[in-house]
Structures are given as structure tokens and as C-alpha cells.
Biopython code that builds the backbone (N, CA, C, O; Angstrom):
import numpy as np
from Bio.PDB.StructureBuilder import StructureBuilder

atoms = [
    (1, "MET", "N", (0.768, -1.111, -0.006)),
    (1, "MET", "CA", (-0.008, 0.027, -0.007)),
    (1, "MET", "C", (0.968, 1.263, -0.049)),
    (1, "MET", "O", (2.091, 1.261, 0.455)),
    (2, "LYS", "N", (0.410, 2.282, -0.693)),
    (2, "LYS", "CA", (1.334, 3.557, -0.917)),
    (2, "LYS", "C", (0.353, 4.718, -0.176)),
    (2, "LYS", "O", (-0.876, 4.664, -0.217)),
    (3, "LYS", "N", (1.046, 5.672, 0.440)),
    (3, "LYS", "CA", (0.399, 6.937, 0.845)),
    (3, "LYS", "C", (1.014, 7.954, -0.086)),
    (3, "LYS", "O", (2.227, 8.037, -0.280)),
    (4, "ILE", "N", (0.100, 8.725, -0.651)),
    (4, "ILE", "CA", (0.575, 9.799, -1.663)),
    (4, "ILE", "C", (0.049, 11.171, -0.915)),
    (4, "ILE", "O", (-1.123, 11.350, -0.584)),
    (5, "THR", "N", (1.060, 12.051, -0.722)),
    (5, "THR", "CA", (0.819, 13.435, -0.015)),
    (5, "THR", "C", (1.169, 14.279, -1.346)),
    (5, "THR", "O", (2.238, 14.245, -1.956)),
    (6, "ALA", "N", (0.184, 14.939, -1.617)),
    (6, "ALA", "CA", (0.241, 16.046, -2.741)),
    (6, "ALA", "C", (-0.003, 17.425, -2.337)),
    (6, "ALA", "O", (-1.060, 17.691, -1.764)),
    (7, "ILE", "N", (0.894, 18.365, -2.582)),
    (7, "ILE", "CA", (0.825, 19.823, -2.102)),
    (7, "ILE", "C", (0.369, 20.592, -3.428)),
    (7, "ILE", "O", (1.215, 20.626, -4.321)),
    (8, "VAL", "N", (-0.608, 21.087, -3.621)),
    (8, "VAL", "CA", (-1.241, 21.656, -4.763)),
    (8, "VAL", "C", (-1.764, 23.117, -4.618)),
    (8, "VAL", "O", (-2.131, 23.507, -3.510)),
    (9, "LYS", "N", (-1.811, 23.948, -5.722)),
    (9, "LYS", "CA", (-2.389, 25.086, -5.588)),
    (9, "LYS", "C", (-3.874, 24.947, -5.223)),
    (9, "LYS", "O", (-4.488, 23.981, -5.677)),
    (10, "PRO", "N", (-4.452, 25.774, -4.494)),
    (10, "PRO", "CA", (-5.732, 25.702, -4.051)),
    (10, "PRO", "C", (-6.816, 25.796, -5.206)),
    (10, "PRO", "O", (-7.883, 25.195, -5.088)),
    (11, "PHE", "N", (-6.533, 26.532, -6.281)),
    (11, "PHE", "CA", (-7.508, 26.624, -7.399)),
    (11, "PHE", "C", (-7.342, 25.395, -8.157)),
    (11, "PHE", "O", (-8.241, 25.230, -8.981)),
    (12, "LYS", "N", (-6.435, 24.460, -8.120)),
    (12, "LYS", "CA", (-6.393, 23.275, -8.820)),
    (12, "LYS", "C", (-6.885, 22.105, -8.035)),
    (12, "LYS", "O", (-6.711, 20.976, -8.495)),
    (13, "LEU", "N", (-7.491, 22.280, -6.874)),
    (13, "LEU", "CA", (-7.855, 21.273, -5.955)),
    (13, "LEU", "C", (-8.994, 20.565, -6.539)),
    (13, "LEU", "O", (-9.018, 19.334, -6.563)),
    (14, "GLU", "N", (-9.940, 21.284, -7.012)),
    (14, "GLU", "CA", (-11.282, 20.758, -7.593)),
    (14, "GLU", "C", (-11.023, 19.725, -8.837)),
    (14, "GLU", "O", (-11.645, 18.683, -9.040)),
    (15, "ASP", "N", (-9.889, 20.299, -9.669)),
    (15, "ASP", "CA", (-9.472, 19.457, -10.815)),
    (15, "ASP", "C", (-8.941, 18.100, -10.333)),
    (15, "ASP", "O", (-9.272, 17.059, -10.900)),
    (16, "VAL", "N", (-8.102, 18.126, -9.268)),
    (16, "VAL", "CA", (-7.602, 16.861, -8.854)),
    (16, "VAL", "C", (-8.641, 15.988, -8.136)),
    (16, "VAL", "O", (-8.616, 14.764, -8.257)),
    (17, "LEU", "N", (-9.565, 16.630, -7.379)),
    (17, "LEU", "CA", (-10.650, 15.734, -6.544)),
    (17, "LEU", "C", (-11.637, 15.112, -7.765)),
    (17, "LEU", "O", (-12.250, 14.052, -7.633)),
    (18, "ASP", "N", (-11.681, 15.921, -8.927)),
    (18, "ASP", "CA", (-12.753, 15.451, -9.980)),
    (18, "ASP", "C", (-12.034, 13.973, -10.587)),
    (18, "ASP", "O", (-12.733, 13.005, -10.885)),
    (19, "ARG", "N", (-10.702, 13.978, -10.697)),
    (19, "ARG", "CA", (-10.209, 12.934, -11.369)),
    (19, "ARG", "C", (-9.961, 11.567, -10.452)),
    (19, "ARG", "O", (-9.845, 10.486, -11.030)),
    (20, "LEU", "N", (-9.890, 11.648, -9.103)),
    (20, "LEU", "CA", (-9.498, 10.651, -8.223)),
    (20, "LEU", "C", (-10.602, 9.619, -8.112)),
    (20, "LEU", "O", (-10.230, 8.463, -7.914)),
    (21, "PRO", "N", (-11.812, 9.840, -8.203)),
    (21, "PRO", "CA", (-12.778, 8.826, -8.124)),
    (21, "PRO", "C", (-12.783, 7.895, -9.328)),
    (21, "PRO", "O", (-13.162, 6.731, -9.200)),
    (22, "GLN", "N", (-12.401, 8.342, -10.404)),
    (22, "GLN", "CA", (-12.199, 7.741, -11.706)),
    (22, "GLN", "C", (-11.188, 6.568, -11.503)),
    (22, "GLN", "O", (-11.242, 5.520, -12.147)),
    (23, "GLU", "N", (-10.194, 6.870, -10.475)),
    (23, "GLU", "CA", (-9.172, 5.743, -10.265)),
    (23, "GLU", "C", (-9.418, 4.910, -9.086)),
    (23, "GLU", "O", (-8.540, 4.166, -8.647)),
    (24, "GLY", "N", (-10.642, 5.011, -8.529)),
    (24, "GLY", "CA", (-11.086, 4.175, -7.517)),
    (24, "GLY", "C", (-10.801, 4.715, -6.124)),
    (24, "GLY", "O", (-10.981, 3.963, -5.166)),
    (25, "VAL", "N", (-10.375, 5.940, -5.939)),
    (25, "VAL", "CA", (-10.091, 6.698, -4.745)),
    (25, "VAL", "C", (-11.437, 7.246, -4.204)),
    (25, "VAL", "O", (-12.117, 8.088, -4.790)),
    (26, "LEU", "N", (-11.752, 6.646, -2.975)),
    (26, "LEU", "CA", (-12.979, 7.031, -2.353)),
    (26, "LEU", "C", (-12.801, 7.973, -1.067)),
    (26, "LEU", "O", (-13.675, 8.759, -0.703)),
    (27, "GLU", "N", (-11.711, 7.822, -0.495)),
    (27, "GLU", "CA", (-11.330, 8.553, 0.786)),
    (27, "GLU", "C", (-10.038, 9.368, 0.483)),
    (27, "GLU", "O", (-8.994, 8.906, 0.021)),
    (28, "ILE", "N", (-10.292, 10.672, 0.826)),
    (28, "ILE", "CA", (-9.153, 11.644, 0.651)),
    (28, "ILE", "C", (-9.105, 12.597, 2.014)),
    (28, "ILE", "O", (-10.170, 12.972, 2.504)),
    (29, "LEU", "N", (-8.033, 12.916, 2.515)),
    (29, "LEU", "CA", (-7.856, 13.939, 3.472)),
    (29, "LEU", "C", (-7.366, 15.234, 2.811)),
    (29, "LEU", "O", (-6.343, 15.229, 2.125)),
    (30, "VAL", "N", (-8.083, 16.329, 3.012)),
    (30, "VAL", "CA", (-7.546, 17.636, 2.471)),
    (30, "VAL", "C", (-7.437, 18.456, 3.582)),
    (30, "VAL", "O", (-8.270, 18.428, 4.488)),
    (31, "SER", "N", (-6.274, 19.332, 3.577)),
    (31, "SER", "CA", (-6.143, 20.333, 4.589)),
    (31, "SER", "C", (-5.478, 21.488, 3.909)),
    (31, "SER", "O", (-4.732, 21.287, 2.951)),
    (32, "GLU", "N", (-5.731, 22.750, 4.389)),
    (32, "GLU", "CA", (-5.142, 23.876, 3.998)),
    (32, "GLU", "C", (-3.784, 24.095, 4.618)),
    (32, "GLU", "O", (-3.727, 24.010, 5.845)),
    (33, "VAL", "N", (-2.668, 24.369, 3.937)),
    (33, "VAL", "CA", (-1.336, 24.659, 4.341)),
    (33, "VAL", "C", (-0.876, 25.815, 3.622)),
    (33, "VAL", "O", (-1.422, 26.275, 2.619)),
    (34, "ARG", "N", (0.339, 26.342, 4.285)),
    (34, "ARG", "CA", (1.071, 27.467, 3.636)),
    (34, "ARG", "C", (2.415, 26.946, 3.420)),
    (34, "ARG", "O", (2.917, 26.124, 4.187)),
    (35, "GLY", "N", (3.108, 27.484, 2.217)),
    (35, "GLY", "CA", (4.350, 27.006, 1.857)),
    (35, "GLY", "C", (5.298, 28.085, 1.335)),
    (35, "GLY", "O", (4.856, 29.182, 0.994)),
    (36, "TYR", "N", (6.583, 27.790, 1.271)),
    (36, "TYR", "CA", (7.561, 28.647, 0.790)),
    (36, "TYR", "C", (8.601, 27.940, -0.036)),
    (36, "TYR", "O", (9.240, 27.016, 0.468)),
    (37, "GLY", "N", (8.805, 28.319, -1.270)),
    (37, "GLY", "CA", (9.789, 27.639, -2.105)),
    (37, "GLY", "C", (10.433, 28.524, -3.315)),
    (37, "GLY", "O", (10.841, 29.675, -3.159)),
    (38, "ARG", "N", (10.456, 27.908, -4.369)),
    (38, "ARG", "CA", (11.044, 28.715, -5.401)),
    (38, "ARG", "C", (10.194, 29.846, -6.008)),
    (38, "ARG", "O", (10.632, 30.709, -6.770)),
    (39, "GLN", "N", (8.963, 29.740, -5.591)),
    (39, "GLN", "CA", (7.961, 30.760, -6.036)),
    (39, "GLN", "C", (8.224, 32.155, -5.308)),
    (39, "GLN", "O", (7.748, 33.203, -5.744)),
    (40, "LYS", "N", (8.957, 32.092, -4.254)),
    (40, "LYS", "CA", (9.303, 33.270, -3.413)),
    (40, "LYS", "C", (8.368, 34.212, -3.062)),
    (40, "LYS", "O", (8.730, 35.378, -2.899)),
    (41, "GLY", "N", (7.062, 33.842, -2.901)),
    (41, "GLY", "CA", (5.912, 34.641, -2.478)),
    (41, "GLY", "C", (5.493, 35.817, -3.571)),
    (41, "GLY", "O", (5.964, 35.804, -4.709)),
    (42, "HIS", "N", (4.746, 36.635, -3.209)),
    (42, "HIS", "CA", (4.435, 37.771, -4.024)),
    (42, "HIS", "C", (3.913, 38.989, -3.090)),
    (42, "HIS", "O", (3.774, 38.898, -1.870)),
    (43, "LEU", "N", (3.666, 40.059, -3.809)),
    (43, "LEU", "CA", (3.142, 41.245, -3.134)),
    (43, "LEU", "C", (1.674, 41.203, -3.093)),
    (43, "LEU", "O", (1.013, 40.609, -3.945)),
    (44, "GLU", "N", (1.110, 41.909, -1.982)),
    (44, "GLU", "CA", (-0.122, 41.951, -1.877)),
    (44, "GLU", "C", (-0.562, 43.396, -1.395)),
    (44, "GLU", "O", (0.231, 44.050, -0.717)),
    (45, "MET", "N", (-1.829, 43.921, -1.733)),
    (45, "MET", "CA", (-2.100, 45.287, -1.226)),
    (45, "MET", "C", (-3.191, 45.031, -0.238)),
    (45, "MET", "O", (-4.008, 44.132, -0.435)),
    (46, "TYR", "N", (-3.229, 45.849, 0.893)),
    (46, "TYR", "CA", (-4.297, 45.780, 1.958)),
    (46, "TYR", "C", (-4.314, 47.064, 2.453)),
    (46, "TYR", "O", (-3.312, 47.551, 2.975)),
    (47, "ARG", "N", (-5.508, 47.751, 2.325)),
    (47, "ARG", "CA", (-5.734, 49.081, 2.766)),
    (47, "ARG", "C", (-4.837, 50.200, 2.251)),
    (47, "ARG", "O", (-4.518, 51.167, 2.942)),
    (48, "GLY", "N", (-4.476, 50.017, 1.069)),
    (48, "GLY", "CA", (-3.430, 50.869, 0.468)),
    (48, "GLY", "C", (-1.983, 50.647, 0.630)),
    (48, "GLY", "O", (-1.140, 51.234, -0.048)),
    (49, "GLN", "N", (-1.723, 49.794, 1.537)),
    (49, "GLN", "CA", (-0.483, 49.301, 2.037)),
    (49, "GLN", "C", (0.031, 47.984, 1.306)),
    (49, "GLN", "O", (-0.612, 46.939, 1.200)),
    (50, "GLU", "N", (1.330, 48.236, 0.816)),
    (50, "GLU", "CA", (1.785, 46.816, -0.043)),
    (50, "GLU", "C", (2.708, 46.075, 1.045)),
    (50, "GLU", "O", (3.518, 46.688, 1.741)),
    (51, "TYR", "N", (2.528, 44.884, 1.105)),
    (51, "TYR", "CA", (3.296, 43.967, 1.898)),
    (51, "TYR", "C", (3.555, 42.737, 1.047)),
    (51, "TYR", "O", (2.874, 42.437, 0.067)),
    (52, "GLU", "N", (4.597, 42.048, 1.502)),
    (52, "GLU", "CA", (4.937, 40.805, 0.770)),
    (52, "GLU", "C", (4.608, 39.581, 1.684)),
    (52, "GLU", "O", (4.918, 39.456, 2.869)),
    (53, "MET", "N", (3.834, 38.596, 0.801)),
    (53, "MET", "CA", (3.508, 37.438, 1.259)),
    (53, "MET", "C", (4.416, 36.450, 1.049)),
    (53, "MET", "O", (4.565, 36.089, -0.118)),
    (54, "THR", "N", (5.155, 35.848, 2.027)),
    (54, "THR", "CA", (6.209, 35.011, 1.758)),
    (54, "THR", "C", (5.723, 33.417, 1.803)),
    (54, "THR", "O", (6.164, 32.589, 1.005)),
    (55, "PHE", "N", (4.825, 33.123, 2.771)),
    (55, "PHE", "CA", (4.229, 31.834, 2.642)),
    (55, "PHE", "C", (2.880, 31.828, 1.956)),
    (55, "PHE", "O", (1.950, 32.488, 2.418)),
    (56, "LEU", "N", (2.767, 31.160, 0.956)),
    (56, "LEU", "CA", (1.621, 31.213, 0.201)),
    (56, "LEU", "C", (0.549, 30.100, 0.260)),
    (56, "LEU", "O", (0.986, 28.959, 0.409)),
    (57, "PRO", "N", (-0.695, 30.250, 0.174)),
    (57, "PRO", "CA", (-1.654, 29.169, 0.503)),
    (57, "PRO", "C", (-1.548, 28.008, -0.323)),
    (57, "PRO", "O", (-1.282, 28.224, -1.505)),
    (58, "LYS", "N", (-1.698, 26.834, 0.039)),
    (58, "LYS", "CA", (-1.608, 25.587, -0.689)),
    (58, "LYS", "C", (-2.801, 24.650, -0.074)),
    (58, "LYS", "O", (-3.412, 24.834, 0.979)),
    (59, "ALA", "N", (-2.952, 23.660, -0.966)),
    (59, "ALA", "CA", (-3.954, 22.591, -0.440)),
    (59, "ALA", "C", (-3.043, 21.261, -0.402)),
    (59, "ALA", "O", (-2.258, 20.985, -1.309)),
    (60, "CYS", "N", (-3.228, 20.488, 0.722)),
    (60, "CYS", "CA", (-2.465, 19.239, 0.892)),
    (60, "CYS", "C", (-3.466, 18.021, 0.879)),
    (60, "CYS", "O", (-4.439, 17.985, 1.633)),
    (61, "LEU", "N", (-3.181, 17.074, 0.019)),
    (61, "LEU", "CA", (-4.100, 15.837, -0.052)),
    (61, "LEU", "C", (-3.289, 14.749, 0.412)),
    (61, "LEU", "O", (-2.078, 14.684, 0.200)),
    (62, "GLU", "N", (-3.992, 13.845, 1.082)),
    (62, "GLU", "CA", (-3.382, 12.552, 1.448)),
    (62, "GLU", "C", (-4.288, 11.510, 1.019)),
    (62, "GLU", "O", (-5.481, 11.516, 1.323)),
    (63, "VAL", "N", (-3.746, 10.630, 0.326)),
    (63, "VAL", "CA", (-4.425, 9.580, -0.407)),
    (63, "VAL", "C", (-3.887, 8.293, -0.112)),
    (63, "VAL", "O", (-2.666, 8.228, -0.253)),
    (64, "TYR", "N", (-4.459, 7.255, 0.258)),
    (64, "TYR", "CA", (-3.969, 5.968, 0.475)),
    (64, "TYR", "C", (-4.532, 5.114, -0.689)),
    (64, "TYR", "O", (-5.699, 5.183, -1.074)),
    (65, "CYS", "N", (-3.476, 4.208, -1.268)),
    (65, "CYS", "CA", (-4.042, 3.355, -2.324)),
    (65, "CYS", "C", (-3.207, 2.093, -2.401)),
    (65, "CYS", "O", (-2.063, 2.045, -1.950)),
    (66, "GLU", "N", (-3.822, 1.060, -2.994)),
    (66, "GLU", "CA", (-3.123, -0.177, -3.177)),
    (66, "GLU", "C", (-2.082, -0.002, -4.248)),
    (66, "GLU", "O", (-2.173, 0.899, -5.082)),
    (67, "ASP", "N", (-1.094, -0.865, -4.221)),
    (67, "ASP", "CA", (0.080, -0.745, -5.027)),
    (67, "ASP", "C", (-0.464, -0.868, -6.704)),
    (67, "ASP", "O", (0.181, -0.303, -7.587)),
    (68, "GLY", "N", (-1.425, -1.482, -6.944)),
    (68, "GLY", "CA", (-1.851, -1.774, -8.294)),
    (68, "GLY", "C", (-2.557, -0.506, -8.946)),
    (68, "GLY", "O", (-2.642, -0.326, -10.161)),
    (69, "ALA", "N", (-3.098, 0.429, -7.871)),
    (69, "ALA", "CA", (-3.786, 1.637, -8.374)),
    (69, "ALA", "C", (-2.980, 2.711, -8.281)),
    (69, "ALA", "O", (-3.407, 3.818, -8.608)),
    (70, "PHE", "N", (-1.757, 2.541, -7.840)),
    (70, "PHE", "CA", (-0.868, 3.769, -7.775)),
    (70, "PHE", "C", (-0.608, 4.497, -8.878)),
    (70, "PHE", "O", (-0.587, 5.724, -8.780)),
    (71, "ALA", "N", (-0.401, 3.950, -9.941)),
    (71, "ALA", "CA", (0.194, 4.516, -11.128)),
    (71, "ALA", "C", (-0.953, 5.390, -11.553)),
    (71, "ALA", "O", (-0.679, 6.532, -11.923)),
    (72, "GLY", "N", (-2.182, 4.997, -11.543)),
    (72, "GLY", "CA", (-3.269, 5.811, -12.052)),
    (72, "GLY", "C", (-3.539, 6.982, -11.254)),
    (72, "GLY", "O", (-3.872, 8.039, -11.789)),
    (73, "VAL", "N", (-3.396, 6.839, -9.825)),
    (73, "VAL", "CA", (-3.784, 7.805, -8.932)),
    (73, "VAL", "C", (-2.668, 8.869, -9.040)),
    (73, "VAL", "O", (-2.975, 10.055, -8.924)),
    (74, "GLU", "N", (-1.352, 8.489, -9.262)),
    (74, "GLU", "CA", (-0.253, 9.462, -9.423)),
    (74, "GLU", "C", (-0.438, 10.203, -10.709)),
    (74, "GLU", "O", (-0.161, 11.402, -10.743)),
    (75, "ARG", "N", (-0.862, 9.613, -11.714)),
    (75, "ARG", "CA", (-1.103, 10.275, -12.989)),
    (75, "ARG", "C", (-2.334, 11.248, -12.942)),
    (75, "ARG", "O", (-2.305, 12.300, -13.580)),
    (76, "ALA", "N", (-3.398, 10.891, -12.191)),
    (76, "ALA", "CA", (-4.620, 11.748, -12.111)),
    (76, "ALA", "C", (-4.189, 13.054, -11.328)),
    (76, "ALA", "O", (-4.577, 14.160, -11.706)),
    (77, "ILE", "N", (-3.361, 12.886, -10.209)),
    (77, "ILE", "CA", (-2.909, 14.067, -9.438)),
    (77, "ILE", "C", (-2.114, 14.945, -10.216)),
    (77, "ILE", "O", (-2.368, 16.149, -10.232)),
    (78, "LEU", "N", (-1.042, 14.392, -10.955)),
    (78, "LEU", "CA", (-0.221, 15.119, -11.765)),
    (78, "LEU", "C", (-0.857, 16.000, -12.885)),
    (78, "LEU", "O", (-0.583, 17.183, -13.084)),
    (79, "ASP", "N", (-1.738, 15.250, -13.578)),
    (79, "ASP", "CA", (-2.600, 15.819, -14.684)),
    (79, "ASP", "C", (-3.472, 16.886, -14.319)),
    (79, "ASP", "O", (-3.650, 17.859, -15.053)),
    (80, "GLY", "N", (-4.165, 16.701, -12.925)),
    (80, "GLY", "CA", (-5.101, 17.742, -12.513)),
    (80, "GLY", "C", (-4.422, 18.943, -11.773)),
    (80, "GLY", "O", (-5.072, 19.981, -11.644)),
    (81, "ALA", "N", (-3.191, 18.859, -11.296)),
    (81, "ALA", "CA", (-2.606, 19.842, -10.614)),
    (81, "ALA", "C", (-1.595, 20.710, -11.383)),
    (81, "ALA", "O", (-1.179, 21.792, -10.969)),
    (82, "ARG", "N", (-1.245, 20.139, -12.531)),
    (82, "ARG", "CA", (0.003, 20.771, -13.221)),
    (82, "ARG", "C", (-0.666, 21.920, -14.026)),
    (82, "ARG", "O", (-1.698, 21.773, -14.680)),
    (83, "THR", "N", (0.124, 23.238, -13.892)),
    (83, "THR", "CA", (-0.304, 24.451, -14.595)),
    (83, "THR", "C", (0.886, 24.790, -15.480)),
    (83, "THR", "O", (0.734, 25.558, -16.430)),
    (84, "GLY", "N", (2.111, 24.224, -15.191)),
    (84, "GLY", "CA", (3.201, 24.481, -16.005)),
    (84, "GLY", "C", (4.088, 25.811, -15.556)),
    (84, "GLY", "O", (4.981, 26.303, -16.246)),
    (85, "ARG", "N", (3.677, 26.267, -14.319)),
    (85, "ARG", "CA", (4.251, 27.480, -13.764)),
    (85, "ARG", "C", (5.030, 27.118, -12.576)),
    (85, "ARG", "O", (4.786, 26.022, -12.071)),
    (86, "ILE", "N", (6.002, 27.928, -12.007)),
    (86, "ILE", "CA", (6.715, 27.574, -10.764)),
    (86, "ILE", "C", (5.671, 27.569, -9.679)),
    (86, "ILE", "O", (4.739, 28.373, -9.665)),
    (87, "GLY", "N", (5.865, 26.600, -8.734)),
    (87, "GLY", "CA", (4.722, 26.613, -7.569)),
    (87, "GLY", "C", (3.713, 25.721, -7.756)),
    (87, "GLY", "O", (2.736, 25.811, -7.012)),
    (88, "ASP", "N", (3.747, 24.770, -8.701)),
    (88, "ASP", "CA", (2.717, 24.009, -8.867)),
    (88, "ASP", "C", (2.559, 22.946, -7.725)),
    (88, "ASP", "O", (1.430, 22.512, -7.495)),
    (89, "GLY", "N", (3.462, 22.576, -7.117)),
    (89, "GLY", "CA", (3.340, 21.814, -5.759)),
    (89, "GLY", "C", (4.436, 20.560, -5.882)),
    (89, "GLY", "O", (5.349, 20.466, -6.702)),
    (90, "LYS", "N", (4.111, 19.722, -4.935)),
    (90, "LYS", "CA", (5.009, 18.540, -4.712)),
    (90, "LYS", "C", (4.178, 17.173, -4.613)),
    (90, "LYS", "O", (2.974, 17.150, -4.355)),
    (91, "LEU", "N", (4.818, 16.243, -4.807)),
    (91, "LEU", "CA", (4.158, 14.876, -4.717)),
    (91, "LEU", "C", (5.154, 14.087, -3.931)),
    (91, "LEU", "O", (6.308, 13.906, -4.319)),
    (92, "LEU", "N", (4.603, 13.563, -2.666)),
    (92, "LEU", "CA", (5.471, 12.665, -1.913)),
    (92, "LEU", "C", (4.794, 11.260, -1.874)),
    (92, "LEU", "O", (3.576, 11.118, -1.767)),
    (93, "ILE", "N", (5.602, 10.331, -1.961)),
    (93, "ILE", "CA", (5.037, 8.834, -2.010)),
    (93, "ILE", "C", (5.879, 8.217, -0.848)),
    (93, "ILE", "O", (7.092, 8.366, -0.701)),
    (94, "SER", "N", (5.024, 7.489, -0.032)),
    (94, "SER", "CA", (5.592, 6.578, 1.114)),
    (94, "SER", "C", (5.011, 5.303, 1.041)),
    (94, "SER", "O", (3.864, 5.200, 0.606)),
    (95, "VAL", "N", (5.677, 4.262, 1.427)),
    (95, "VAL", "CA", (5.178, 2.901, 1.614)),
    (95, "VAL", "C", (4.628, 2.680, 2.952)),
    (95, "VAL", "O", (5.298, 2.916, 3.958)),
    (96, "VAL", "N", (3.382, 2.215, 2.998)),
    (96, "VAL", "CA", (2.604, 2.039, 4.136)),
    (96, "VAL", "C", (2.740, 0.521, 4.494)),
    (96, "VAL", "O", (2.299, -0.300, 3.689)),
    (97, "GLU", "N", (3.259, 0.151, 5.522)),
    (97, "GLU", "CA", (3.308, -1.285, 5.995)),
    (97, "GLU", "C", (2.093, -1.984, 6.480)),
    (97, "GLU", "O", (1.738, -3.127, 6.189)),
    (98, "HIS", "N", (1.479, -1.090, 7.300)),
    (98, "HIS", "CA", (0.201, -1.598, 7.879)),
    (98, "HIS", "C", (-0.949, -0.308, 8.003)),
    (98, "HIS", "O", (-0.613, 0.819, 8.368)),
    (99, "LEU", "N", (-2.114, -0.614, 7.699)),
    (99, "LEU", "CA", (-3.079, 0.315, 7.888)),
    (99, "LEU", "C", (-4.221, -0.164, 8.589)),
    (99, "LEU", "O", (-4.779, -1.145, 8.100)),
    (100, "GLU", "N", (-4.709, 0.354, 9.696)),
    (100, "GLU", "CA", (-5.924, -0.345, 10.467)),
    (100, "GLU", "C", (-6.789, 0.750, 10.691)),
    (100, "GLU", "O", (-6.361, 1.805, 11.158)),
    (101, "ALA", "N", (-8.012, 0.571, 10.384)),
    (101, "ALA", "CA", (-9.123, 1.550, 10.805)),
    (101, "ALA", "C", (-9.722, 1.265, 12.022)),
    (101, "ALA", "O", (-9.761, 0.100, 12.419)),
    (102, "PHE", "N", (-10.212, 2.209, 12.689)),
    (102, "PHE", "CA", (-10.688, 1.911, 14.146)),
    (102, "PHE", "C", (-11.988, 2.711, 14.197)),
    (102, "PHE", "O", (-12.668, 2.718, 15.223)),
]
sb = StructureBuilder()
sb.init_structure("model")
sb.init_model(0)
sb.init_chain("A")
sb.init_seg("    ")
for serial, (resi, resn, name, xyz) in enumerate(atoms, 1):
    if name == "N":
        sb.init_residue(resn, " ", resi, " ")
    sb.init_atom(name, np.array(xyz, "f"), 0.0, 1.0, " ", f" {name:<3s}", serial, name[0])
structure = sb.get_structure()
């Protein structure tokens, strides 16, 4: 079994979530996170004042899948999240030795 953690831009979250049920994924954990990387933040305006946002909002998805479904799930996430610009996100894959629901 594999655990896939995907960090994606918030506006691409729906595109990813629309593709995952087609790959057999029924349970997904989504959380809001903030990150800093090569994108280096951007400038925002608030009440006429300009300030720099260093940590940008992202969405974090955690998906557990069987080894046989892994390739399709990975492809669905990459296709749904990719914009072709810096800051698209990260995909982390871990091997899960044991998963027990309670």
C-alpha cells in the first residue's frame, strides 16, 4: 500500500478531486497549508499598503491506495494539478506497511 501526499495550488484542488474517483479513490484527506519555495511569495495590497506574502496558501491531499492503483492515482494528481508554472506543488510517496481503521 502507498500513501501519496500532494501539495497543490488551491485553485487546482477541484480538478484533482474530480479525477481521483475515476481511479477508484473514495477517501481523501484535504487540509489547508502554507508554503515557501522557489515561487518566493508575491506582493499583496491591503488598505492601500503593500506587503510581501512569503508563505503562500496551498492545499494538501493525503491519499492511500493499493500498489496496483498507484500509477493511475499518481497520473490523475499530476494531470489535475499541473499548470506549467513555478509553484505547482510537490508529490510525496511513502510505503505503508500496515493500515488499520478503528
